[in-house]
C-alpha positions, 0 to 999 in steps of 0.5 A: 687831787691828792694821791690816795694813801691807805690808812695803815701806811699813814704816819701816826700824826696823820692817822690821829688828824684823820680820826679827829676829823671823823669823830663826832660829838655825842651831844646830850648822850653820855656814853658811860656804861651804867649798871645798878649797884649790887645789893650784896656789895658793901656800901660805906654810905649805907653803913654809916646811915644809922648815925643820921637817923632820928632817934626813937621818940622815947629818947627825947629829953626836955631839960629846963634848969639842970646843968650837967657837970660830968659828961657821964650824967648826959642821957644816952641819946644825943638829942636834947630839947632845951 
């Protein structure tokens, strides 16, 4: 039988070994604390979301044979139906 040594008096290596043996697995549970995002906080993804939204239907253009030589000739909307 081993002699009892209090935890406080053990060496750092022995404490670590004992802690690792006692420590279990969380299994399927994720111990990370989560909270809902604040609606007042700046959200970079939401700020740039306007770029990916569909333009209004009045901005849809149909071109059959017109060729634009100058980039200024393009309509203000970037959505084209050829």
